[in-house]
MARMIFI-390911 format. One record per residue (C-alpha): z, y, x; residue in three letters; chain; residue number from 1. Coordinates in nm, 2 decimals. Each point is the difference from the previous one (the first is absolute). Layout:
N
+--------+--------+--------+-----+----+-----+
|     c3 |     c2 |     c1 |  aa | ch |   i |
+--------+--------+--------+-----+----+-----+
|      Z |      Y |      X | ALA |  A | NUM |
...
+--------+--------+--------+-----+----+-----+
END
This chain:
346
+--------+--------+--------+-----+----+-----+
|     c3 |     c2 |     c1 |  aa | ch |   i |
+--------+--------+--------+-----+----+-----+
|  -0.66 |  -1.73 |  -1.58 | UNK |  A |   1 |
|   0.32 |  -0.02 |  -0.13 | UNK |  A |   2 |
|   0.28 |   0.21 |  -0.02 | UNK |  A |   3 |
|   0.25 |  -0.29 |   0.17 | UNK |  A |   4 |
|  -0.23 |  -0.01 |   0.30 | UNK |  A |   5 |
|   0.02 |   0.44 |   0.00 | UNK |  A |   6 |
|   0.39 |  -0.03 |  -0.04 | UNK |  A |   7 |
|  -0.01 |  -0.27 |   0.32 | UNK |  A |   8 |
|  -0.20 |   0.30 |   0.23 | UNK |  A |   9 |
|   0.27 |   0.20 |  -0.06 | UNK |  A |  10 |
|   0.34 |  -0.18 |  -0.02 | UNK |  A |  11 |
|  -0.05 |  -0.27 |   0.26 | UNK |  A |  12 |
|  -0.03 |  -0.38 |   0.08 | UNK |  A |  13 |
|  -0.31 |  -0.15 |  -0.01 | UNK |  A |  14 |
|  -0.26 |   0.01 |  -0.26 | UNK |  A |  15 |
|  -0.29 |  -0.14 |   0.16 | UNK |  A |  16 |
|   0.17 |  -0.37 |   0.11 | UNK |  A |  17 |
|  -0.07 |  -0.18 |   0.26 | UNK |  A |  18 |
|   0.20 |  -0.17 |   0.26 | UNK |  A |  19 |
|   0.08 |   0.31 |   0.26 | UNK |  A |  20 |
|   0.10 |  -0.28 |   0.24 | UNK |  A |  21 |
|  -0.37 |  -0.08 |   0.04 | UNK |  A |  22 |
|  -0.06 |   0.37 |   0.09 | UNK |  A |  23 |
|  -0.09 |   0.16 |   0.30 | UNK |  A |  24 |
|   0.29 |   0.26 |   0.10 | UNK |  A |  25 |
|  -0.22 |   0.26 |  -0.05 | UNK |  A |  26 |
|  -0.09 |  -0.17 |  -0.40 | UNK |  A |  27 |
|   0.34 |   0.02 |  -0.07 | UNK |  A |  28 |
|   0.05 |   0.36 |   0.09 | UNK |  A |  29 |
|  -0.33 |   0.08 |  -0.20 | UNK |  A |  30 |
|   0.22 |  -0.20 |  -0.32 | UNK |  A |  31 |
|   0.27 |   0.16 |   0.06 | UNK |  A |  32 |
|  -0.07 |   0.33 |   0.02 | UNK |  A |  33 |
|  -0.23 |  -0.06 |  -0.32 | UNK |  A |  34 |
|   0.30 |  -0.12 |  -0.19 | UNK |  A |  35 |
|   0.23 |   0.24 |   0.16 | UNK |  A |  36 |
|  -0.11 |   0.32 |  -0.02 | UNK |  A |  37 |
|   0.26 |   0.20 |   0.12 | UNK |  A |  38 |
|   0.09 |  -0.16 |   0.34 | UNK |  A |  39 |
|  -0.31 |   0.13 |   0.22 | UNK |  A |  40 |
|   0.09 |   0.32 |  -0.05 | UNK |  A |  41 |
|   0.38 |  -0.01 |   0.00 | UNK |  A |  42 |
|  -0.02 |  -0.22 |   0.36 | UNK |  A |  43 |
|  -0.19 |   0.35 |   0.09 | UNK |  A |  44 |
|   0.26 |   0.22 |  -0.11 | UNK |  A |  45 |
|   0.30 |  -0.21 |   0.21 | UNK |  A |  46 |
|  -0.26 |   0.05 |   0.31 | UNK |  A |  47 |
|  -0.08 |   0.34 |  -0.07 | UNK |  A |  48 |
|   0.36 |   0.10 |   0.00 | UNK |  A |  49 |
|   0.10 |  -0.23 |   0.28 | UNK |  A |  50 |
|  -0.28 |   0.16 |   0.19 | UNK |  A |  51 |
|   0.10 |   0.37 |  -0.07 | UNK |  A |  52 |
|   0.35 |  -0.05 |   0.04 | UNK |  A |  53 |
|  -0.02 |  -0.15 |   0.36 | UNK |  A |  54 |
|  -0.24 |   0.29 |   0.09 | UNK |  A |  55 |
|   0.21 |   0.32 |  -0.16 | UNK |  A |  56 |
|   0.39 |  -0.03 |  -0.03 | UNK |  A |  57 |
|  -0.06 |   0.24 |  -0.25 | UNK |  A |  58 |
|  -0.16 |  -0.18 |  -0.25 | UNK |  A |  59 |
|   0.26 |  -0.23 |  -0.16 | UNK |  A |  60 |
|   0.24 |   0.28 |   0.00 | UNK |  A |  61 |
|   0.15 |   0.10 |  -0.36 | UNK |  A |  62 |
|  -0.19 |   0.34 |   0.00 | UNK |  A |  63 |
|  -0.34 |  -0.18 |   0.10 | UNK |  A |  64 |
|   0.03 |  -0.23 |  -0.27 | UNK |  A |  65 |
|   0.08 |   0.24 |  -0.29 | UNK |  A |  66 |
|  -0.29 |   0.21 |   0.13 | UNK |  A |  67 |
|  -0.26 |  -0.31 |  -0.04 | UNK |  A |  68 |
|   0.15 |  -0.10 |  -0.37 | UNK |  A |  69 |
|  -0.04 |   0.37 |  -0.12 | UNK |  A |  70 |
|  -0.38 |  -0.06 |   0.12 | UNK |  A |  71 |
|  -0.06 |  -0.31 |  -0.12 | UNK |  A |  72 |
|   0.17 |   0.05 |  -0.34 | UNK |  A |  73 |
|  -0.29 |   0.21 |  -0.13 | UNK |  A |  74 |
|  -0.30 |  -0.22 |   0.11 | UNK |  A |  75 |
|   0.22 |  -0.33 |  -0.09 | UNK |  A |  76 |
|   0.05 |   0.11 |  -0.36 | UNK |  A |  77 |
|  -0.39 |   0.08 |  -0.07 | UNK |  A |  78 |
|  -0.05 |  -0.37 |   0.20 | UNK |  A |  79 |
|   0.19 |  -0.14 |  -0.30 | UNK |  A |  80 |
|  -0.33 |   0.13 |  -0.27 | UNK |  A |  81 |
|  -0.23 |  -0.06 |   0.22 | UNK |  A |  82 |
|   0.07 |  -0.33 |   0.08 | UNK |  A |  83 |
|   0.01 |  -0.09 |  -0.41 | UNK |  A |  84 |
|  -0.33 |   0.16 |   0.05 | UNK |  A |  85 |
|  -0.18 |  -0.19 |   0.28 | UNK |  A |  86 |
|   0.21 |  -0.36 |  -0.14 | UNK |  A |  87 |
|  -0.26 |   0.01 |  -0.29 | UNK |  A |  88 |
|  -0.32 |   0.09 |   0.27 | UNK |  A |  89 |
|   0.01 |   0.38 |  -0.08 | UNK |  A |  90 |
|   0.12 |   0.29 |   0.23 | UNK |  A |  91 |
|   0.10 |   0.34 |  -0.11 | UNK |  A |  92 |
|  -0.13 |   0.34 |   0.22 | UNK |  A |  93 |
|   0.23 |   0.22 |  -0.22 | UNK |  A |  94 |
|   0.28 |  -0.09 |   0.04 | UNK |  A |  95 |
|   0.12 |   0.29 |   0.21 | UNK |  A |  96 |
|  -0.16 |   0.21 |  -0.22 | UNK |  A |  97 |
|   0.16 |  -0.07 |  -0.27 | UNK |  A |  98 |
|   0.35 |  -0.03 |   0.13 | UNK |  A |  99 |
|  -0.08 |   0.38 |   0.20 | UNK |  A | 100 |
|  -0.12 |   0.09 |  -0.40 | UNK |  A | 101 |
|   0.31 |  -0.08 |  -0.12 | UNK |  A | 102 |
|   0.21 |   0.11 |   0.23 | UNK |  A | 103 |
|  -0.15 |   0.36 |  -0.07 | UNK |  A | 104 |
|   0.05 |  -0.08 |  -0.39 | UNK |  A | 105 |
|   0.32 |  -0.11 |   0.02 | UNK |  A | 106 |
|   0.12 |   0.32 |   0.29 | UNK |  A | 107 |
|  -0.22 |   0.23 |  -0.17 | UNK |  A | 108 |
|   0.11 |  -0.05 |  -0.37 | UNK |  A | 109 |
|   0.36 |   0.06 |   0.11 | UNK |  A | 110 |
|  -0.01 |   0.24 |   0.20 | UNK |  A | 111 |
|  -0.28 |   0.22 |  -0.27 | UNK |  A | 112 |
|   0.19 |  -0.09 |  -0.28 | UNK |  A | 113 |
|   0.34 |  -0.06 |   0.08 | UNK |  A | 114 |
|  -0.01 |  -0.38 |  -0.15 | UNK |  A | 115 |
|   0.32 |  -0.20 |   0.09 | UNK |  A | 116 |
|  -0.04 |  -0.24 |   0.27 | UNK |  A | 117 |
|  -0.08 |  -0.32 |  -0.20 | UNK |  A | 118 |
|  -0.22 |   0.08 |  -0.26 | UNK |  A | 119 |
|  -0.20 |   0.15 |   0.31 | UNK |  A | 120 |
|   0.05 |  -0.31 |   0.13 | UNK |  A | 121 |
|  -0.11 |  -0.20 |  -0.27 | UNK |  A | 122 |
|  -0.34 |   0.23 |  -0.07 | UNK |  A | 123 |
|  -0.06 |  -0.12 |   0.37 | UNK |  A | 124 |
|   0.05 |  -0.33 |  -0.07 | UNK |  A | 125 |
|  -0.21 |   0.04 |  -0.30 | UNK |  A | 126 |
|  -0.31 |   0.14 |   0.15 | UNK |  A | 127 |
|  -0.01 |  -0.25 |   0.32 | UNK |  A | 128 |
|  -0.02 |  -0.29 |  -0.27 | UNK |  A | 129 |
|  -0.34 |   0.20 |  -0.22 | UNK |  A | 130 |
|  -0.12 |   0.04 |   0.36 | UNK |  A | 131 |
|   0.04 |  -0.39 |   0.04 | UNK |  A | 132 |
|  -0.11 |  -0.07 |  -0.33 | UNK |  A | 133 |
|  -0.30 |   0.23 |   0.03 | UNK |  A | 134 |
|  -0.08 |  -0.17 |   0.29 | UNK |  A | 135 |
|   0.06 |  -0.36 |  -0.13 | UNK |  A | 136 |
|  -0.24 |   0.09 |  -0.36 | UNK |  A | 137 |
|  -0.28 |   0.10 |   0.22 | UNK |  A | 138 |
|   0.04 |  -0.34 |   0.22 | UNK |  A | 139 |
|  -0.01 |  -0.23 |  -0.32 | UNK |  A | 140 |
|  -0.19 |   0.25 |  -0.26 | UNK |  A | 141 |
|  -0.30 |   0.09 |   0.18 | UNK |  A | 142 |
|   0.05 |  -0.28 |   0.22 | UNK |  A | 143 |
|  -0.02 |   0.22 |   0.38 | UNK |  A | 144 |
|   0.07 |  -0.13 |   0.27 | UNK |  A | 145 |
|   0.38 |   0.09 |   0.12 | UNK |  A | 146 |
|  -0.13 |   0.13 |   0.34 | UNK |  A | 147 |
|  -0.18 |   0.25 |  -0.19 | UNK |  A | 148 |
|   0.21 |   0.07 |  -0.29 | UNK |  A | 149 |
|   0.25 |   0.14 |   0.21 | UNK |  A | 150 |
|  -0.23 |   0.16 |   0.28 | UNK |  A | 151 |
|  -0.09 |   0.20 |  -0.29 | UNK |  A | 152 |
|   0.37 |   0.05 |  -0.15 | UNK |  A | 153 |
|   0.11 |   0.13 |   0.35 | UNK |  A | 154 |
|  -0.19 |   0.25 |  -0.03 | UNK |  A | 155 |
|   0.04 |   0.14 |  -0.34 | UNK |  A | 156 |
|   0.39 |  -0.02 |   0.04 | UNK |  A | 157 |
|  -0.01 |   0.13 |   0.32 | UNK |  A | 158 |
|  -0.21 |   0.30 |  -0.13 | UNK |  A | 159 |
|   0.24 |   0.02 |  -0.33 | UNK |  A | 160 |
|   0.29 |   0.01 |   0.26 | UNK |  A | 161 |
|  -0.14 |   0.30 |   0.12 | UNK |  A | 162 |
|  -0.07 |   0.16 |  -0.26 | UNK |  A | 163 |
|   0.32 |  -0.03 |  -0.17 | UNK |  A | 164 |
|   0.25 |   0.07 |   0.29 | UNK |  A | 165 |
|  -0.24 |   0.32 |   0.09 | UNK |  A | 166 |
|  -0.03 |  -0.16 |   0.35 | UNK |  A | 167 |
|   0.33 |   0.12 |   0.06 | UNK |  A | 168 |
|   0.37 |  -0.18 |   0.13 | UNK |  A | 169 |
|   0.26 |  -0.04 |  -0.25 | UNK |  A | 170 |
|   0.30 |   0.00 |   0.17 | UNK |  A | 171 |
|   0.29 |  -0.20 |   0.02 | UNK |  A | 172 |
|   0.26 |   0.30 |  -0.11 | UNK |  A | 173 |
|  -0.14 |   0.05 |  -0.31 | UNK |  A | 174 |
|  -0.04 |  -0.31 |  -0.18 | UNK |  A | 175 |
|   0.31 |  -0.18 |  -0.14 | UNK |  A | 176 |
|   0.23 |  -0.24 |   0.23 | UNK |  A | 177 |
|  -0.11 |  -0.29 |  -0.14 | UNK |  A | 178 |
|  -0.34 |   0.02 |   0.08 | UNK |  A | 179 |
|   0.12 |   0.03 |   0.40 | UNK |  A | 180 |
|   0.24 |  -0.28 |  -0.04 | UNK |  A | 181 |
|  -0.20 |  -0.29 |   0.16 | UNK |  A | 182 |
|   0.02 |   0.22 |   0.31 | UNK |  A | 183 |
|   0.39 |   0.00 |   0.02 | UNK |  A | 184 |
|   0.18 |  -0.29 |   0.24 | UNK |  A | 185 |
|   0.31 |  -0.21 |  -0.02 | UNK |  A | 186 |
|   0.13 |  -0.13 |   0.31 | UNK |  A | 187 |
|  -0.08 |  -0.45 |   0.06 | UNK |  A | 188 |
|   0.15 |  -0.13 |   0.31 | UNK |  A | 189 |
|  -0.03 |   0.36 |   0.15 | UNK |  A | 190 |
|  -0.39 |   0.04 |  -0.06 | UNK |  A | 191 |
|  -0.08 |   0.28 |  -0.26 | UNK |  A | 192 |
|  -0.18 |  -0.16 |  -0.25 | UNK |  A | 193 |
|  -0.21 |   0.22 |  -0.32 | UNK |  A | 194 |
|   0.01 |  -0.10 |  -0.34 | UNK |  A | 195 |
|  -0.36 |   0.05 |   0.02 | UNK |  A | 196 |
|   0.00 |  -0.36 |   0.23 | UNK |  A | 197 |
|   0.27 |  -0.15 |  -0.21 | UNK |  A | 198 |
|  -0.20 |   0.03 |  -0.28 | UNK |  A | 199 |
|  -0.33 |  -0.15 |   0.16 | UNK |  A | 200 |
|   0.23 |  -0.36 |   0.11 | UNK |  A | 201 |
|   0.08 |   0.01 |  -0.40 | UNK |  A | 202 |
|  -0.38 |   0.08 |  -0.05 | UNK |  A | 203 |
|  -0.14 |  -0.32 |   0.19 | UNK |  A | 204 |
|   0.33 |  -0.24 |  -0.14 | UNK |  A | 205 |
|  -0.10 |   0.10 |  -0.37 | UNK |  A | 206 |
|  -0.36 |  -0.04 |   0.06 | UNK |  A | 207 |
|   0.05 |  -0.33 |   0.19 | UNK |  A | 208 |
|   0.17 |  -0.10 |  -0.28 | UNK |  A | 209 |
|  -0.23 |   0.06 |  -0.23 | UNK |  A | 210 |
|  -0.33 |  -0.14 |   0.17 | UNK |  A | 211 |
|   0.17 |  -0.38 |   0.08 | UNK |  A | 212 |
|   0.20 |  -0.02 |  -0.30 | UNK |  A | 213 |
|  -0.14 |   0.14 |  -0.31 | UNK |  A | 214 |
|  -0.32 |  -0.13 |  -0.17 | UNK |  A | 215 |
|  -0.16 |   0.38 |   0.08 | UNK |  A | 216 |
|   0.04 |  -0.04 |   0.35 | UNK |  A | 217 |
|  -0.20 |  -0.34 |  -0.01 | UNK |  A | 218 |
|  -0.26 |   0.15 |  -0.18 | UNK |  A | 219 |
|  -0.08 |   0.21 |   0.24 | UNK |  A | 220 |
|  -0.02 |  -0.22 |   0.27 | UNK |  A | 221 |
|  -0.16 |  -0.18 |  -0.20 | UNK |  A | 222 |
|  -0.31 |   0.30 |  -0.10 | UNK |  A | 223 |
|   0.02 |   0.01 |   0.39 | UNK |  A | 224 |
|  -0.06 |  -0.28 |   0.08 | UNK |  A | 225 |
|  -0.33 |  -0.10 |  -0.26 | UNK |  A | 226 |
|  -0.02 |   0.28 |  -0.25 | UNK |  A | 227 |
|  -0.29 |  -0.24 |  -0.21 | UNK |  A | 228 |
|   0.27 |  -0.29 |   0.01 | UNK |  A | 229 |
|   0.28 |   0.21 |  -0.10 | UNK |  A | 230 |
|  -0.17 |   0.14 |  -0.27 | UNK |  A | 231 |
|  -0.20 |  -0.36 |  -0.10 | UNK |  A | 232 |
|   0.39 |  -0.12 |  -0.07 | UNK |  A | 233 |
|   0.13 |   0.24 |  -0.18 | UNK |  A | 234 |
|   0.16 |   0.28 |   0.25 | UNK |  A | 235 |
|  -0.12 |   0.34 |  -0.19 | UNK |  A | 236 |
|  -0.14 |   0.17 |   0.34 | UNK |  A | 237 |
|  -0.08 |   0.27 |  -0.12 | UNK |  A | 238 |
|   0.37 |   0.04 |  -0.15 | UNK |  A | 239 |
|   0.15 |  -0.09 |   0.37 | UNK |  A | 240 |
|  -0.24 |   0.24 |   0.17 | UNK |  A | 241 |
|   0.11 |   0.27 |  -0.24 | UNK |  A | 242 |
|   0.35 |  -0.05 |   0.07 | UNK |  A | 243 |
|  -0.03 |  -0.02 |   0.39 | UNK |  A | 244 |
|  -0.15 |   0.32 |  -0.04 | UNK |  A | 245 |
|   0.25 |   0.17 |  -0.21 | UNK |  A | 246 |
|   0.30 |  -0.19 |   0.14 | UNK |  A | 247 |
|  -0.16 |   0.11 |   0.40 | UNK |  A | 248 |
|  -0.01 |   0.36 |  -0.15 | UNK |  A | 249 |
|   0.35 |   0.02 |  -0.06 | UNK |  A | 250 |
|   0.06 |  -0.17 |   0.32 | UNK |  A | 251 |
|  -0.16 |   0.36 |   0.16 | UNK |  A | 252 |
|   0.20 |   0.18 |  -0.23 | UNK |  A | 253 |
|   0.32 |  -0.12 |   0.13 | UNK |  A | 254 |
|  -0.12 |   0.07 |   0.39 | UNK |  A | 255 |
|  -0.09 |   0.34 |  -0.15 | UNK |  A | 256 |
|   0.36 |   0.00 |  -0.05 | UNK |  A | 257 |
|   0.16 |  -0.10 |   0.37 | UNK |  A | 258 |
|  -0.30 |   0.24 |   0.18 | UNK |  A | 259 |
|   0.16 |   0.27 |  -0.17 | UNK |  A | 260 |
|   0.33 |  -0.10 |   0.09 | UNK |  A | 261 |
|  -0.16 |  -0.08 |   0.39 | UNK |  A | 262 |
|  -0.19 |   0.32 |   0.01 | UNK |  A | 263 |
|   0.29 |   0.22 |  -0.15 | UNK |  A | 264 |
|  -0.31 |   0.17 |  -0.25 | UNK |  A | 265 |
|  -0.35 |  -0.04 |  -0.19 | UNK |  A | 266 |
|  -0.25 |   0.02 |   0.22 | UNK |  A | 267 |
|  -0.38 |  -0.03 |  -0.14 | UNK |  A | 268 |
|  -0.11 |  -0.11 |   0.35 | UNK |  A | 269 |
|   0.24 |  -0.24 |   0.10 | UNK |  A | 270 |
|  -0.10 |  -0.36 |  -0.01 | UNK |  A | 271 |
|  -0.33 |   0.01 |   0.03 | UNK |  A | 272 |
|  -0.05 |  -0.28 |   0.22 | UNK |  A | 273 |
|   0.24 |  -0.18 |  -0.16 | UNK |  A | 274 |
|  -0.22 |  -0.22 |  -0.19 | UNK |  A | 275 |
|  -0.15 |  -0.17 |   0.32 | UNK |  A | 276 |
|   0.38 |  -0.07 |   0.14 | UNK |  A | 277 |
|   0.07 |  -0.14 |  -0.34 | UNK |  A | 278 |
|  -0.30 |  -0.24 |   0.03 | UNK |  A | 279 |
|   0.03 |  -0.07 |   0.37 | UNK |  A | 280 |
|   0.40 |  -0.11 |  -0.08 | UNK |  A | 281 |
|  -0.18 |  -0.25 |  -0.24 | UNK |  A | 282 |
|  -0.22 |  -0.13 |   0.20 | UNK |  A | 283 |
|   0.22 |  -0.08 |   0.30 | UNK |  A | 284 |
|   0.25 |  -0.11 |  -0.18 | UNK |  A | 285 |
|  -0.20 |  -0.29 |  -0.12 | UNK |  A | 286 |
|  -0.14 |   0.06 |  -0.33 | UNK |  A | 287 |
|  -0.39 |  -0.09 |  -0.04 | UNK |  A | 288 |
|  -0.27 |   0.25 |  -0.08 | UNK |  A | 289 |
|  -0.18 |  -0.27 |  -0.19 | UNK |  A | 290 |
|   0.30 |   0.01 |  -0.22 | UNK |  A | 291 |
|   0.23 |  -0.33 |  -0.14 | UNK |  A | 292 |
|   0.20 |  -0.05 |   0.33 | UNK |  A | 293 |
|   0.29 |   0.28 |   0.13 | UNK |  A | 294 |
|   0.36 |   0.09 |  -0.11 | UNK |  A | 295 |
|   0.18 |   0.28 |  -0.01 | UNK |  A | 296 |
|   0.27 |  -0.05 |   0.26 | UNK |  A | 297 |
|  -0.32 |  -0.01 |   0.26 | UNK |  A | 298 |
|  -0.10 |   0.32 |  -0.05 | UNK |  A | 299 |
|   0.31 |   0.17 |   0.04 | UNK |  A | 300 |
|   0.02 |  -0.19 |   0.31 | UNK |  A | 301 |
|  -0.37 |   0.11 |   0.05 | UNK |  A | 302 |
|   0.12 |   0.35 |  -0.06 | UNK |  A | 303 |
|   0.28 |  -0.04 |   0.25 | UNK |  A | 304 |
|  -0.20 |  -0.09 |   0.28 | UNK |  A | 305 |
|  -0.23 |   0.30 |   0.01 | UNK |  A | 306 |
|   0.35 |   0.18 |  -0.02 | UNK |  A | 307 |
|   0.14 |  -0.15 |   0.28 | UNK |  A | 308 |
|  -0.33 |   0.01 |   0.25 | UNK |  A | 309 |
|  -0.06 |   0.35 |  -0.11 | UNK |  A | 310 |
|   0.36 |   0.10 |   0.09 | UNK |  A | 311 |
|   0.05 |  -0.27 |   0.29 | UNK |  A | 312 |
|  -0.34 |   0.13 |   0.19 | UNK |  A | 313 |
|   0.13 |   0.36 |  -0.05 | UNK |  A | 314 |
|   0.33 |  -0.07 |   0.17 | UNK |  A | 315 |
|  -0.16 |  -0.15 |   0.27 | UNK |  A | 316 |
|  -0.22 |   0.32 |   0.02 | UNK |  A | 317 |
|  -0.34 |  -0.17 |  -0.08 | UNK |  A | 318 |
|  -0.27 |   0.28 |  -0.17 | UNK |  A | 319 |
|  -0.03 |   0.00 |  -0.38 | UNK |  A | 320 |
|  -0.36 |  -0.07 |   0.09 | UNK |  A | 321 |
|   0.09 |  -0.34 |   0.15 | UNK |  A | 322 |
|   0.26 |  -0.09 |  -0.33 | UNK |  A | 323 |
|  -0.29 |   0.10 |  -0.17 | UNK |  A | 324 |
|  -0.19 |  -0.29 |   0.14 | UNK |  A | 325 |
|   0.29 |  -0.22 |  -0.01 | UNK |  A | 326 |
|  -0.02 |   0.01 |  -0.36 | UNK |  A | 327 |
|  -0.37 |  -0.01 |  -0.04 | UNK |  A | 328 |
|   0.01 |  -0.34 |   0.23 | UNK |  A | 329 |
|   0.30 |  -0.11 |  -0.19 | UNK |  A | 330 |
|  -0.20 |  -0.01 |  -0.36 | UNK |  A | 331 |
|  -0.27 |  -0.17 |   0.20 | UNK |  A | 332 |
|   0.13 |  -0.26 |   0.11 | UNK |  A | 333 |
|   0.21 |  -0.06 |  -0.32 | UNK |  A | 334 |
|  -0.33 |   0.00 |  -0.21 | UNK |  A | 335 |
|  -0.13 |  -0.23 |   0.24 | UNK |  A | 336 |
|   0.29 |  -0.23 |  -0.03 | UNK |  A | 337 |
|  -0.02 |   0.01 |  -0.40 | UNK |  A | 338 |
|  -0.38 |  -0.10 |   0.03 | UNK |  A | 339 |
|   0.09 |  -0.33 |   0.25 | UNK |  A | 340 |
|   0.29 |  -0.08 |  -0.23 | UNK |  A | 341 |
|  -0.22 |   0.02 |  -0.30 | UNK |  A | 342 |
|  -0.22 |  -0.27 |   0.17 | UNK |  A | 343 |
|   0.32 |  -0.22 |  -0.01 | UNK |  A | 344 |
|  -0.13 |  -0.41 |  -0.09 | UNK |  A | 345 |
|   0.20 |  -0.24 |  -0.16 | UNK |  A | 346 |
+--------+--------+--------+-----+----+-----+
END
């Protein structure tokens, strides 16, 4: 499979050719969703917003919108790293553990040694990148499946987190102000938006640009589309995979910074389910678990869908049990839709 075809999976157009006028409406929809992966999730998000706005007059208030954005900031940031891994037909179950370990390293080294905020932050980014690099080395050098590798490192990083933190939470009052900066807010149109949410949007834009407009991005799509064909065409697939996991680790470190600002502390027990939530956001956002098709923007939309559903259902008085059930149904529908889209015919 060529790199050009891989690009078209995410950037639009009709890479499969054929005359749309001769297809049934359902076939046209299938081709449209194949070429534009974010259309489906965007439509779901729009419908959800309209429905919940009708069900609850509080849904579209500035305070509630601010709450949704704050809740989505951590998962949305994690989803960026998870997306580039899944685009290569991999998966990263350790992303939440890397984020929490990194947050503990940032906070504890600053609180215990008096290290200023910037060096503590940079140390955290180094730790996150090295964790991602370890995942990449195990996948590329030992040829182990990403699922097994990251399942193992999930436990390793979580154990290191508990050991280093001594299972104790580091309070925000003991940290430099820079580590808490992502939790500060600014007023945008009457809505209080955190700097962490703004960083998430900037990160999504930067990664989307890199995937669409750089050779590295094209190689990521090609590697996920067909690893062997990409290798035979001259792409250094092992190097691409290594760079993807290392970059993802750095993104998880950024999520750690957002997490510290979000909860105004660093807790070894925080974000225990965030790895699954990030995968949920990516899948609902239209990125194929089989690799080679999807977009970063879709993952942000997926994170917003989950945030909107949980918030809207809570405002409607729906029990947490049924909120979880609704998200589970969304995942099943998203994966089923992906399977249908992948069967598109020229």
